[in-house]
C-alpha positions as CSV (number, residue, x, y, z in Angstrom):
1,M,-56.3,-0.5,-5.8
2,V,-52.5,0.0,-5.5
3,T,-50.6,-2.3,-3.2
4,T,-47.7,-0.5,-1.5
5,R,-44.6,-2.0,0.0
6,R,-45.9,-1.0,3.4
7,D,-49.0,-3.1,2.6
8,I,-46.6,-6.0,1.9
9,V,-45.1,-5.7,5.4
10,N,-48.6,-5.5,7.0
11,V,-49.6,-8.7,5.1
12,L,-46.4,-10.4,6.1
13,C,-47.0,-9.7,9.8
14,D,-50.6,-10.8,9.5
15,F,-49.4,-14.0,7.9
16,L,-46.7,-14.5,10.6
17,E,-49.4,-14.4,13.3
18,V,-51.5,-17.0,11.4
19,W,-48.3,-19.1,10.9
20,I,-47.6,-19.2,14.6
21,Q,-51.2,-20.0,15.6
22,R,-51.4,-22.8,13.0
23,I,-48.3,-24.5,14.4
24,L,-49.6,-24.1,18.0
25,Y,-52.8,-25.9,16.9
26,L,-51.2,-28.6,14.8
27,R,-48.6,-29.5,17.4
28,N,-51.2,-29.5,20.2
29,L,-49.3,-27.0,22.3
30,Y,-52.5,-25.7,23.7
31,P,-55.9,-27.6,24.2
32,K,-57.9,-27.7,21.1
33,E,-60.8,-26.2,23.0
34,I,-59.2,-22.7,23.0
35,F,-59.1,-22.6,19.2
36,E,-61.8,-21.4,16.8
37,L,-62.1,-22.2,13.1
38,R,-61.7,-19.3,10.8
39,K,-60.6,-18.7,7.2
40,K,-57.4,-16.9,6.2
41,Y,-56.3,-16.7,2.6
42,D,-59.1,-19.0,1.7
43,V,-57.7,-21.7,4.0
44,P,-59.6,-23.0,7.1
45,V,-57.3,-22.3,10.1
46,Y,-57.7,-22.5,13.8
47,M,-56.9,-19.4,15.8
48,A,-56.6,-19.2,19.6
49,T,-59.5,-17.4,21.3
50,H,-58.0,-17.5,24.8
51,P,-57.2,-13.8,25.6
52,D,-53.7,-14.5,27.0
53,V,-52.6,-16.7,24.1
54,A,-54.0,-14.4,21.5
55,K,-52.3,-11.4,23.2
56,Y,-49.0,-13.1,23.6
57,V,-48.8,-14.0,19.9
58,S,-50.1,-10.6,18.8
59,Q,-47.6,-8.7,20.9
60,F,-44.7,-10.8,19.6
61,V,-45.7,-10.2,16.0
62,R,-46.1,-6.5,16.7
63,S,-42.5,-6.4,17.9
64,V,-41.4,-7.8,14.6
65,H,-43.1,-5.1,12.5
66,P,-40.7,-2.2,13.0
67,L,-37.8,-4.5,12.4
68,L,-39.2,-5.5,9.0
69,L,-39.5,-1.9,8.1
70,K,-35.8,-1.4,9.0
71,G,-34.7,-4.6,7.3
72,T,-33.1,-5.9,10.5
73,C,-35.3,-8.9,11.2
74,K,-33.3,-12.0,10.3
75,S,-35.6,-14.8,11.5
76,V,-38.4,-15.7,13.8
77,A,-38.7,-19.2,15.3
78,L,-41.2,-21.2,17.2
79,V,-39.1,-23.7,19.3
80,V,-40.8,-26.7,20.9
81,H,-39.3,-28.1,24.1
82,F,-39.9,-31.1,26.4
83,K,-38.3,-30.4,29.8
84,S,-34.7,-29.4,29.0
85,Q,-34.7,-31.0,25.5
86,T,-35.4,-29.0,22.3
87,L,-37.5,-31.2,20.0
88,E,-38.4,-28.9,17.0
89,R,-37.7,-25.5,15.6
90,F,-40.1,-24.0,13.1
91,V,-38.1,-21.2,11.3
92,F,-39.4,-18.2,9.5
93,E,-36.4,-16.5,7.8
94,T,-36.7,-13.0,6.3
95,D,-34.1,-11.9,3.8
96,S,-34.4,-8.2,3.0
97,I,-32.7,-6.2,0.2
98,L,-34.0,-3.0,1.7
99,Y,-30.7,-1.2,2.0
100,E,-29.6,-2.2,-1.6
101,V,-32.9,-0.7,-2.9
102,L,-32.5,2.5,-0.9
103,E,-29.0,2.9,-2.1
104,D,-29.7,2.2,-5.8
105,A,-32.9,4.3,-5.9
106,D,-31.5,7.1,-3.7
107,I,-34.9,7.6,-1.9
108,S,-36.0,7.8,1.7
109,T,-37.4,4.8,3.6
110,E,-40.8,6.5,3.9
111,R,-41.0,7.1,0.2
112,L,-39.9,3.5,-0.6
113,F,-42.6,1.9,1.6
114,S,-45.2,4.3,0.1
115,S,-44.3,3.2,-3.4
116,E,-46.1,0.5,-5.4
117,S,-45.1,-3.0,-4.8
118,K,-43.8,-5.1,-7.7
119,M,-45.7,-8.1,-6.5
120,P,-49.5,-8.1,-7.0
121,L,-51.4,-8.8,-3.8
122,A,-53.3,-11.7,-5.4
123,D,-50.0,-13.5,-6.2
124,L,-48.8,-13.0,-2.7
125,Q,-52.0,-14.4,-1.2
126,Q,-51.7,-17.4,-3.4
127,H,-48.2,-18.1,-2.1
128,L,-49.4,-17.7,1.5
129,R,-52.4,-20.0,0.9
130,A,-50.0,-22.7,-0.4
131,C,-47.7,-22.2,2.6
132,L,-50.5,-22.8,5.1
133,L,-51.5,-26.0,3.3
134,R,-47.8,-27.1,3.2
135,I,-47.4,-26.6,6.9
136,E,-50.1,-29.1,7.7
137,A,-48.6,-31.6,5.3
138,C,-45.2,-31.2,6.9
139,V,-46.5,-31.7,10.5
140,A,-48.4,-34.8,9.4
141,S,-45.1,-36.4,8.4
142,M,-43.4,-35.5,11.8
143,S,-43.2,-37.6,14.9
144,D,-45.6,-36.8,17.8
145,I,-44.4,-34.7,20.7
146,P,-45.2,-35.4,24.4
147,P,-48.4,-33.8,25.8
148,E,-46.3,-31.8,28.3
149,S,-44.3,-30.0,25.6
150,T,-43.9,-26.3,25.7
151,F,-42.6,-23.6,23.3
152,T,-40.8,-20.3,23.1
153,L,-40.8,-17.7,20.4
154,T,-37.4,-16.3,19.4
155,L,-36.4,-13.4,17.3
156,E,-33.0,-13.0,15.6
157,T,-32.0,-9.6,14.3
158,Q,-29.2,-8.2,12.2
159,H,-26.4,-6.6,14.1
160,E,-27.8,-3.1,14.7
161,P,-28.6,-1.4,18.0
162,L,-32.3,-1.0,18.8
163,D,-33.7,2.4,19.7
164,H,-35.5,2.9,23.0
165,D,-39.0,2.1,21.7
166,E,-37.9,-1.1,20.1
167,Q,-36.1,-2.1,23.3
168,Q,-39.4,-1.6,25.2
169,Q,-41.4,-3.6,22.7
170,Q,-38.9,-6.5,22.8
171,Q,-38.2,-6.7,26.5
172,Q,-40.4,-9.8,26.8
173,W,-38.6,-11.7,24.0
174,I,-35.4,-13.5,25.2
175,P,-32.6,-14.2,22.8
176,A,-32.0,-17.8,22.0
177,S,-29.4,-19.5,24.2
178,S,-28.6,-23.0,25.6
179,A,-31.5,-22.5,28.0
180,T,-34.1,-22.0,25.2
181,E,-32.4,-24.1,22.5
182,G,-32.0,-27.3,24.6
183,L,-29.1,-29.0,26.3
184,S,-28.3,-32.0,24.1
185,G,-25.0,-32.5,22.4
186,A,-21.6,-31.1,23.2
187,G,-21.4,-27.6,24.4
188,G,-25.1,-27.3,25.0
189,H,-26.0,-27.3,21.3
190,V,-28.9,-29.1,19.7
191,R,-28.0,-31.8,17.1
192,W,-30.6,-31.6,14.3
193,E,-31.6,-34.8,12.5
194,G,-32.7,-33.0,9.4
195,M,-34.5,-30.1,7.8
196,I,-38.0,-30.2,6.3
197,P,-38.5,-27.4,3.8
198,I,-41.9,-25.7,3.9
199,K,-41.9,-23.0,1.3
200,T,-39.9,-20.1,0.0
201,I,-41.9,-17.0,-0.9
202,P,-40.6,-13.9,-2.9
203,M,-42.3,-10.8,-1.4
204,D,-41.0,-7.8,-3.3
205,I,-38.0,-6.5,-1.3
206,Y,-38.2,-9.5,1.0
207,R,-37.6,-13.2,0.5
208,I,-39.3,-15.5,3.1
209,N,-37.9,-19.0,3.7
210,M,-39.7,-21.4,6.0
211,F,-38.5,-24.8,7.3
212,V,-38.6,-27.1,10.3
213,L,-35.7,-28.7,12.1
214,E,-36.2,-31.9,14.1
215,A,-33.7,-32.8,16.9
216,V,-31.7,-36.1,16.7
217,K,-32.9,-37.2,20.1
218,K,-36.5,-36.4,19.5
219,G,-37.3,-40.1,18.9
220,K,-36.6,-40.8,22.6
221,Y,-39.7,-38.8,23.5
222,A,-41.9,-39.3,20.5
223,S,-44.8,-41.8,20.5
224,K,-44.2,-42.9,16.9
């Protein structure tokens, strides 16, 4: 069966949803009781069964899909907070060469995404499986966060105006600012202690780079 570039985008969005849910579970941002054990990419993962949580994550990922097709999604982040302090930032960067490919091949976007992907689906799934395992190892090495911690999902795009439908889809997602990024450091900016790389995945016309940032002042609130 031929894997098209549109299939790659669909797989990417499916993985993004699993990626978010895995972090929510591993960082105890919701009670363990609302998660159910399932298997994705041959890896046991816990997915939220609470309707509101599942819907929130699903709607967010759905808003990312059209941006990936346009090559304007720069990054997605799950940001962990404690009161006004930002503790962690899990980043999912998407680097696209969509426009370069369109210009070189002189074809339409629809034809490009209907064409066969250069990356076999089996190879892609192997990368995704390794990434899920790597996330758990990274989290195990991180300091604990307070039980009262919360999170926000942020979406950064390339500089291009959104059409009306995309504005409607993204109206719930607030751009990152000092309010959502934390209030530590001069000028309201977070001072990051360091970066923990998770994995870089080549995905045909996309290149996914995942990493975690931990705040300098996180130790003030951590239990270990």
